[in-house]
C-alpha positions as CSV (number, residue, x, y, z in Angstrom):
1,M,8.1,-25.6,-8.0
2,E,9.6,-24.0,-11.1
3,M,6.2,-23.8,-12.8
4,I,4.7,-22.0,-9.8
5,R,7.7,-19.6,-9.7
6,R,7.4,-18.8,-13.4
7,A,3.7,-18.2,-13.1
8,G,4.3,-15.9,-10.1
9,N,7.0,-14.0,-12.0
10,W,4.6,-13.5,-15.0
11,L,1.9,-12.2,-12.6
12,F,4.3,-9.7,-10.9
13,L,5.6,-8.5,-14.2
14,V,2.1,-7.7,-15.4
15,M,1.2,-5.9,-12.1
16,E,4.5,-4.0,-12.1
17,K,3.9,-2.8,-15.7
18,Q,0.5,-1.5,-14.7
19,L,1.8,0.2,-11.6
20,N,4.6,1.7,-13.5
21,A,2.1,3.4,-15.8
22,I,0.3,4.9,-12.7
23,F,3.2,5.7,-10.3
24,G,6.2,5.6,-12.5
25,N,9.2,3.3,-12.1
26,E,10.7,5.4,-9.3
27,N,7.6,5.1,-7.1
28,N,6.3,1.7,-8.0
29,P,5.4,0.2,-4.6
30,L,6.3,-3.3,-5.7
31,Y,9.9,-2.2,-6.2
32,H,10.1,-0.9,-2.7
33,L,8.4,-3.6,-0.6
34,G,11.4,-3.9,1.7
35,T,11.7,-0.2,2.4
36,L,8.0,0.1,2.8
37,S,8.1,-2.5,5.5
38,F,10.8,-0.5,7.3
39,F,8.6,2.6,6.9
40,F,5.6,1.0,8.4
41,F,7.8,-0.2,11.3
42,W,8.8,3.5,11.9
43,V,5.1,4.4,12.0
44,I,4.4,1.5,14.4
45,L,7.3,2.6,16.6
46,G,6.4,6.3,16.7
47,S,2.7,5.7,17.3
48,G,3.5,2.9,19.9
49,I,5.8,5.2,21.9
50,Y,3.1,7.8,22.0
51,L,0.4,5.3,23.1
52,F,2.7,3.9,25.8
53,V,2.7,7.2,27.7
54,P,-1.0,7.1,28.8
55,F,-1.3,3.3,28.8
56,E,-1.8,1.6,32.1
57,T,0.1,-1.7,32.3
58,S,-2.3,-3.4,34.8
59,V,-5.2,-5.7,34.3
60,A,-7.6,-3.4,36.2
61,H,-6.8,-0.2,34.2
62,A,-5.5,-1.3,30.8
63,Y,-8.9,-1.5,29.1
64,Q,-10.0,1.9,30.5
65,S,-6.8,3.6,29.4
66,V,-7.2,2.3,25.9
67,E,-10.9,3.4,25.9
68,Y,-9.9,6.9,27.1
69,M,-7.4,7.2,24.2
70,T,-9.9,5.9,21.7
71,H,-12.9,8.0,22.6
72,Q,-11.9,10.9,24.9
73,Q,-8.8,11.8,23.0
74,W,-9.8,10.5,19.6
75,W,-8.4,13.5,17.8
76,L,-4.8,12.4,18.6
77,A,-4.4,9.3,20.7
78,G,-7.3,7.7,18.9
79,I,-5.8,8.4,15.5
80,M,-2.4,7.2,16.8
81,R,-4.1,3.9,17.9
82,S,-5.6,3.5,14.4
83,L,-2.3,4.3,12.8
84,H,-0.6,1.7,15.0
85,R,-3.2,-0.9,14.0
86,Y,-3.3,-0.3,10.3
87,A,0.5,0.1,9.9
88,S,0.8,-3.2,11.7
89,D,-1.5,-4.8,9.1
90,A,0.3,-3.1,6.3
91,V,3.7,-4.4,7.3
92,V,2.4,-8.0,7.1
93,I,1.1,-7.3,3.6
94,T,4.4,-5.8,2.4
95,I,6.5,-8.5,4.0
96,F,4.5,-11.3,2.5
97,L,4.4,-9.6,-0.9
98,H,8.2,-9.1,-0.6
99,L,8.6,-12.8,0.2
100,L,6.4,-13.9,-2.8
101,R,8.2,-11.5,-5.2
102,E,11.7,-12.7,-4.2
103,F,10.5,-16.2,-4.7
104,S,9.0,-15.5,-8.1
105,R,12.2,-13.6,-9.2
106,D,14.4,-16.5,-8.1
107,R,16.3,-14.3,-5.7
108,Y,16.2,-16.8,-2.8
109,R,18.6,-19.6,-3.9
110,G,22.3,-20.1,-4.3
111,V,24.4,-17.6,-2.3
112,R,21.2,-15.5,-1.6
113,W,19.7,-18.2,0.6
114,F,20.7,-16.5,3.8
115,S,18.4,-13.5,3.4
116,W,15.5,-15.8,2.7
117,F,16.3,-18.1,5.5
118,T,16.5,-15.3,8.1
119,G,13.4,-13.6,6.7
120,I,11.0,-16.4,7.7
121,P,11.6,-16.2,11.4
122,T,11.6,-12.4,11.1
123,L,8.0,-12.6,9.8
124,W,7.1,-14.9,12.7
125,L,8.4,-12.3,15.2
126,V,6.3,-9.7,13.5
127,V,3.2,-11.9,14.0
128,L,4.1,-12.6,17.6
129,L,4.5,-8.9,18.2
130,G,1.0,-8.2,16.8
131,I,-0.5,-11.0,18.9
132,S,1.0,-9.6,22.1
133,G,-0.3,-6.2,21.1
134,Y,-3.9,-7.4,20.9
135,W,-3.5,-9.0,24.3
136,L,-2.7,-5.6,25.9
137,V,-6.1,-4.1,25.1
138,W,-7.6,-6.6,27.4
139,D,-11.0,-6.7,25.8
140,M,-13.0,-9.8,24.8
141,L,-10.8,-10.3,21.7
142,A,-7.7,-10.1,24.0
143,Q,-9.3,-12.7,26.3
144,Y,-9.9,-15.0,23.3
145,V,-6.3,-14.6,22.2
146,A,-5.0,-15.2,25.7
147,L,-6.9,-18.4,26.2
148,G,-6.0,-19.6,22.7
149,T,-2.3,-18.9,23.4
150,A,-2.5,-20.7,26.7
151,E,-4.0,-23.7,25.0
152,L,-1.2,-23.7,22.4
153,V,1.6,-23.3,25.0
154,D,0.2,-25.9,27.4
155,W,0.2,-28.5,24.6
156,L,4.0,-28.3,24.4
157,P,5.4,-31.1,26.6
158,L,8.5,-29.0,27.5
159,I,6.6,-26.5,29.5
160,P,6.5,-27.7,33.2
161,S,3.6,-25.6,34.4
162,S,0.2,-24.8,32.9
163,M,-0.4,-21.3,31.5
164,I,-4.1,-21.8,31.5
165,L,-4.0,-21.8,35.4
166,N,-3.6,-18.0,35.2
167,F,-7.2,-17.7,33.9
168,L,-9.1,-20.4,35.9
169,D,-10.0,-18.3,38.9
170,G,-11.4,-15.5,36.7
171,Q,-8.5,-13.2,37.5
172,V,-5.2,-12.4,35.8
173,S,-2.4,-11.1,38.0
174,D,-0.8,-7.8,37.3
175,R,2.6,-9.6,37.3
176,F,1.5,-11.9,34.5
177,F,0.0,-8.9,32.5
178,T,3.2,-6.9,33.0
179,L,5.2,-9.8,31.6
180,M,3.0,-9.7,28.5
181,A,3.5,-5.9,28.3
182,F,7.3,-6.4,28.6
183,L,7.3,-8.9,25.7
184,H,5.3,-6.5,23.5
185,L,7.2,-3.3,24.4
186,L,10.7,-4.6,24.7
187,G,11.4,-8.3,24.5
188,I,10.0,-9.2,21.0
189,P,11.1,-5.8,19.5
190,I,14.7,-6.4,20.5
191,G,14.5,-9.8,18.9
192,L,12.9,-8.3,15.8
193,V,15.6,-5.6,15.5
194,F,18.3,-8.3,15.7
195,M,16.7,-10.5,13.1
196,T,16.1,-7.6,10.8
197,W,19.8,-6.6,11.0
198,T,20.7,-10.3,10.4
199,H,18.4,-10.4,7.4
200,V,20.1,-7.5,5.6
201,S,23.7,-8.2,6.9
202,R,24.8,-9.8,3.7
203,I,23.8,-7.0,1.4
204,S,25.3,-3.5,1.0
205,H,23.8,-0.1,0.3
206,V,20.8,-1.0,2.5
207,K,17.9,1.5,2.4
208,V,15.5,1.8,5.3
209,M,13.1,4.4,3.7
210,P,11.1,4.3,0.5
211,P,11.1,7.3,-1.9
212,R,9.6,10.4,-0.4
213,V,6.5,10.4,-2.6
214,L,5.7,6.8,-1.7
215,A,6.3,7.4,2.0
216,I,4.0,10.5,2.0
217,G,1.3,8.6,0.0
218,S,1.4,5.6,2.3
219,M,1.2,7.9,5.4
220,L,-1.8,9.7,3.9
221,A,-3.5,6.5,3.1
222,L,-3.0,5.3,6.7
223,L,-4.4,8.6,8.0
224,V,-7.5,8.5,5.8
225,L,-8.2,4.9,6.8
226,S,-7.7,5.8,10.5
227,L,-10.2,8.7,10.2
228,L,-12.8,6.7,8.1
229,K,-12.6,3.5,10.2
230,P,-11.0,4.1,13.6
231,A,-9.7,1.1,15.5
232,I,-12.0,0.3,18.4
233,S,-12.1,-2.3,21.2
234,H,-14.6,-5.1,21.9
235,E,-16.2,-5.2,25.3
236,A,-14.0,-5.4,28.4
237,A,-12.5,-8.8,29.1
238,D,-14.6,-11.0,31.4
239,L,-13.2,-14.4,32.2
240,S,-16.6,-15.5,33.5
241,K,-18.1,-15.1,30.0
242,A,-17.3,-16.6,26.6
243,P,-16.9,-14.2,23.7
244,M,-19.9,-14.4,21.4
245,T,-19.0,-12.1,18.4
246,L,-15.4,-11.3,17.6
247,H,-13.8,-9.3,14.7
248,I,-10.7,-11.2,13.9
249,D,-7.6,-9.6,12.5
250,W,-6.8,-12.3,10.0
251,F,-3.3,-10.9,9.4
252,Y,-2.3,-11.8,12.9
253,L,-4.9,-14.0,14.6
254,N,-5.7,-16.6,11.9
255,I,-4.2,-19.4,13.9
256,Y,-6.8,-19.1,16.7
257,P,-9.9,-20.1,14.6
258,F,-7.8,-22.9,13.2
259,I,-7.1,-24.4,16.7
260,D,-10.7,-23.9,17.7
261,R,-11.7,-26.3,15.0
262,F,-8.7,-28.7,14.8
263,G,-7.0,-28.4,18.2
264,P,-3.6,-27.2,19.3
265,A,-1.7,-30.3,18.0
266,L,-2.7,-29.7,14.4
267,G,-2.2,-26.0,15.0
268,W,1.5,-26.6,15.9
269,A,1.9,-29.2,13.2
270,F,0.5,-26.9,10.5
271,S,2.6,-23.9,11.7
272,A,5.8,-25.9,12.0
273,G,5.2,-27.6,8.6
274,V,4.6,-24.4,6.7
275,T,7.6,-22.8,8.4
276,L,9.9,-25.7,7.6
277,L,8.7,-25.9,4.0
278,F,9.5,-22.2,3.5
279,L,12.9,-22.5,5.2
280,L,13.8,-25.3,2.8
281,F,12.7,-23.4,-0.4
282,P,16.3,-22.5,-1.3
283,W,17.1,-26.1,-1.7
284,L,13.9,-27.3,-3.4
285,P,15.7,-27.6,-5.7
286,T,19.1,-26.1,-5.1
287,R,20.7,-23.9,-7.7
288,K,24.4,-23.8,-8.6
289,D,25.6,-20.2,-9.1
290,P,28.4,-19.4,-11.7
291,P,31.9,-19.3,-10.4
292,P,32.6,-16.3,-8.1
293,A,34.8,-13.4,-9.1
294,Q,38.5,-13.9,-8.8
295,V,41.2,-11.3,-7.9
296,V,44.3,-11.2,-10.1
297,L,46.6,-9.9,-7.5
298,A,49.4,-8.9,-9.9
299,N,46.9,-6.5,-11.6
300,C,45.0,-5.3,-8.6
301,N,45.9,-1.7,-7.7
302,G,43.8,-1.5,-4.6
303,C,41.4,1.1,-6.0
304,G,38.6,-0.3,-3.9
305,G,35.9,0.1,-6.6
306,C,34.8,-3.6,-6.3
307,A,34.3,-3.3,-2.6
308,R,32.5,0.0,-2.9
309,D,30.0,-1.2,-5.6
310,C,29.4,-4.9,-4.7
311,P,25.7,-5.3,-3.9
312,F,26.3,-8.2,-1.6
313,G,29.4,-7.3,0.3
314,A,31.4,-10.1,-1.3
315,A,34.4,-7.9,-2.0
316,S,36.4,-6.3,0.7
317,M,39.8,-4.5,0.9
318,Q,42.5,-6.2,3.0
319,P,46.1,-5.3,3.7
320,R,48.4,-6.2,0.8
321,S,49.8,-9.7,0.9
322,D,52.3,-9.6,-1.9
323,G,54.7,-7.0,-0.6
324,R,53.9,-4.3,-3.1
325,R,54.7,-0.8,-1.7
326,N,52.8,1.4,-4.2
327,T,49.5,0.4,-2.7
328,L,48.4,-0.7,0.8
329,F,45.4,-2.8,0.0
330,E,44.2,-5.6,-2.2
331,S,40.7,-6.9,-3.0
332,V,39.5,-10.1,-1.4
333,I,36.4,-12.0,-2.5
334,D,34.2,-14.1,-0.2
335,P,32.9,-16.8,-2.6
336,S,30.0,-17.6,-0.2
337,L,28.6,-14.1,-0.9
338,C,29.4,-13.6,-4.6
339,T,26.5,-13.9,-7.1
340,A,28.8,-13.6,-10.1
341,C,27.0,-10.4,-11.3
342,G,30.2,-8.9,-12.7
343,I,29.5,-5.4,-11.2
344,C,33.0,-5.5,-9.6
345,L,34.4,-5.8,-13.1
346,G,32.6,-2.7,-14.2
347,A,34.0,-0.9,-11.2
348,C,37.6,-1.9,-11.6
349,T,39.9,0.9,-12.9
350,T,42.0,-1.7,-14.7
351,A,39.2,-3.0,-16.9
352,N,40.3,-1.1,-20.0
353,P,39.5,-2.7,-23.4
354,F,42.0,-0.4,-25.3
355,R,44.8,-3.0,-25.6
356,L,46.5,-4.5,-28.6
357,R,44.3,-6.9,-30.6
358,G,45.3,-10.4,-29.9
359,E,46.6,-9.5,-26.5
360,T,44.7,-11.3,-23.7
361,L,43.1,-8.7,-21.5
362,T,44.1,-8.9,-17.9
363,V,42.4,-7.1,-15.1
364,G,42.5,-6.7,-11.3
365,I,39.3,-8.7,-10.8
366,D,37.7,-10.9,-13.3
367,M,34.8,-13.3,-13.8
368,P,35.8,-16.9,-14.6
369,G,32.3,-17.5,-16.2
370,Y,32.5,-14.4,-18.4
371,T,35.9,-12.8,-18.5
372,L,36.8,-9.3,-19.6
373,D,38.7,-10.8,-22.5
374,R,35.7,-12.7,-23.7
375,M,33.6,-9.6,-23.4
376,R,35.9,-7.7,-25.7
377,Q,36.1,-10.6,-28.1
378,E,32.3,-10.7,-28.4
379,T,32.2,-6.9,-28.7
380,D,34.7,-7.1,-31.6
381,R,32.8,-9.8,-33.4
382,A,29.6,-7.8,-33.0
383,L,31.2,-4.7,-34.4
384,Q,32.6,-6.5,-37.4
385,G,29.1,-7.7,-38.2
386,L,27.5,-4.2,-38.2
387,I,26.6,-2.7,-41.6
388,G,26.3,1.0,-42.3
389,E,27.2,4.2,-40.4
390,R,24.0,4.0,-38.4
391,G,24.9,0.6,-36.9
392,V,24.1,0.2,-33.2
393,L,25.6,-2.1,-30.7
394,V,23.4,-3.1,-27.7
395,F,24.9,-4.2,-24.4
396,G,22.0,-6.0,-22.7
397,C,21.4,-7.8,-19.4
398,Q,20.6,-11.5,-19.7
399,R,17.6,-11.0,-17.3
400,G,16.0,-8.0,-19.0
401,A,14.0,-7.8,-22.2
402,D,14.6,-10.5,-24.8
403,L,17.3,-9.0,-27.1
404,E,16.8,-11.5,-29.9
405,Q,14.2,-9.4,-31.6
406,L,16.8,-6.5,-32.0
407,C,19.3,-8.5,-34.0
408,A,19.6,-7.1,-37.5
409,A,22.2,-6.1,-40.1
410,D,22.5,-2.7,-38.4
411,T,22.0,-3.8,-34.8
412,A,24.3,-6.2,-32.9
413,V,23.8,-7.5,-29.4
414,V,26.3,-8.4,-26.6
415,R,24.6,-10.2,-23.6
416,L,26.0,-9.7,-20.1
417,P,25.2,-11.2,-16.7
418,C,24.3,-7.6,-15.5
419,A,24.3,-4.2,-17.1
420,G,26.4,-3.1,-14.1
421,M,29.3,-5.1,-15.6
422,I,29.9,-2.5,-18.3
423,H,32.9,-0.4,-17.7
424,P,32.4,3.1,-19.1
425,S,35.5,2.7,-21.3
426,F,33.7,0.0,-23.2
427,L,31.2,2.5,-24.5
428,D,34.0,4.7,-25.8
429,Y,35.7,1.6,-27.3
430,V,32.6,0.7,-29.2
431,L,32.1,4.2,-30.6
432,R,35.8,4.5,-31.6
433,N,35.6,1.2,-33.5
434,G,32.9,1.8,-36.0
435,A,29.6,1.8,-34.3
436,G,27.3,4.7,-34.9
437,G,25.7,4.4,-31.5
438,V,25.6,2.2,-28.4
439,V,22.7,1.2,-26.3
440,V,22.8,-0.1,-22.7
441,T,19.8,-2.0,-21.5
442,G,18.8,-4.1,-18.6
443,C,16.2,-4.9,-16.0
444,R,13.4,-2.3,-15.4
445,E,14.4,0.8,-13.5
446,G,14.5,0.1,-9.8
447,D,14.2,-3.7,-10.4
448,C,17.7,-4.9,-11.1
449,Y,18.1,-8.6,-10.4
450,F,21.4,-7.9,-8.7
451,R,20.0,-4.8,-6.9
452,L,22.3,-2.0,-8.0
453,G,23.2,-2.5,-11.7
454,N,21.0,0.1,-13.2
455,W,21.9,2.7,-10.6
456,L,25.6,2.1,-10.9
457,V,25.5,2.4,-14.7
458,E,23.8,5.8,-14.5
459,E,26.1,7.0,-11.8
460,R,29.2,6.1,-13.8
461,M,27.9,7.7,-17.0
462,A,26.9,10.8,-15.1
463,G,30.5,11.2,-13.8
464,S,29.3,11.0,-10.2
465,R,30.9,7.7,-9.5
466,E,34.3,6.1,-10.4
467,P,35.2,4.9,-13.0
468,H,34.0,8.0,-14.9
469,M,33.3,8.1,-18.6
470,H,35.9,10.0,-20.6
471,K,35.0,13.5,-21.5
472,R,35.7,12.9,-25.2
473,V,32.8,10.4,-25.5
474,E,29.9,11.8,-27.4
475,R,27.0,11.3,-25.0
476,E,24.4,11.9,-27.7
477,R,25.5,8.6,-29.3
478,I,24.7,6.6,-26.2
479,L,21.2,5.5,-25.2
480,V,20.2,3.9,-21.8
481,V,16.9,2.0,-21.8
482,W,15.7,0.0,-18.8
483,A,13.4,-2.7,-20.1
484,G,12.4,-5.9,-18.4
485,S,10.8,-9.1,-19.7
486,G,7.6,-8.1,-21.6
487,D,9.0,-4.7,-22.6
488,E,10.5,-5.8,-25.9
489,A,8.2,-3.5,-28.0
490,L,9.2,-0.5,-25.8
491,L,12.9,-1.3,-26.3
492,Q,12.6,-1.7,-30.1
493,G,10.7,1.6,-30.3
494,K,13.4,3.4,-28.2
495,V,16.2,2.0,-30.3
496,A,14.5,2.9,-33.6
497,A,13.8,6.4,-32.4
498,F,17.4,6.7,-31.2
499,R,18.7,5.7,-34.6
500,Q,16.4,8.2,-36.4
501,E,16.8,11.2,-34.1
502,R,20.5,11.0,-33.1
503,L,22.2,9.1,-35.8
504,G,20.5,10.7,-38.8
């Protein structure tokens, strides 16, 4: 499993590097697969609402109403139908790529198991929604899907009546067809909304729209595809005939050719087996996360920075439990949600390194696996080893570019769980204690392993987010470079240019 994951990670890193060169980091589609999925849902919803107005939810008129929209009003309803179709295919692609990428990045185990576990049934609901949509067209493909679905359902021993009986007399009742319409238009979408909300319920700062450029580009691509290859129907459904030639949508209907060849029993077994395997991925094998953050109540001033910046909602502010009257709230950590990223430490207003040497640093919230005191000790040792006035200290994320190649007499490195762990005062501390410059580096822009580290560093340094960087800090002596695995040459070049241009 680990070998497969590492190979997938390497492949994604290569693809992302190429796409960064084309689209830039901000608009790289692989960095926005989740928000792109939301965007395609909005397109599906908007086009679906429009199509529902002229659609006839009866067996006798469903096909004719779809044909009218496709051919008579092709310039609007026909384009809407094609948008609906292609956005539905696109969302399967983005969701599946999102799933593969999270697996390859190892962001599905430990305390992050919940999002993975709820994402699998969410994908199944998307597939069911697509299948029910094909049914409503009521052409020969819809007939094929209906009969295949009936065969699958009838195989289940828990279903008392036979679904296939609805088709034996060559007629399908309007009541049955209306039920299918209800499932597609309301029943499954409600379940999908609930599962999507559940899927993102354990993360904070959730975005539901991609960057504007990416959204506009995706919409234009869908429109061009809709104009060049409009979605059309097969012949009208006829239960007295067997479909001869069908154009299968393999994104949604791949199970039906499978059961044609192997039968419904193997169809259920294969689907259930694959689903169960994917659900168990977070424990194949399991991963033990570092110890969660711990609140030191005596030092917590209730500033709320940890709760505001935590990417996974692990920190929250609760009424004070120690009787202190100068502040109403205290930070509380939910260990089942904490990934030990250290971002809360970088957000804490008490995380100040300017204390007496030899004094153990205490802070309102700390990381047992990598304490603030240890961070200052490693920073002090790195500063002591620097030689020359052009010495540079690099704070680097453990999951970004390999920092070993930077180590030299005039360059020292301090490795952190996440770049977001850096409190702005640490940069001031480094510059006031002998370093010519300081570099902050971490995962590629838009691809932080802990979601928000890069963004929070830039917000704090820009002064638009607490804790702010002190005004006395010489910004020209600070360099921020976002470089992931494989970007070592880029990082070295940036550091060398920084030393030459800004440090003399």
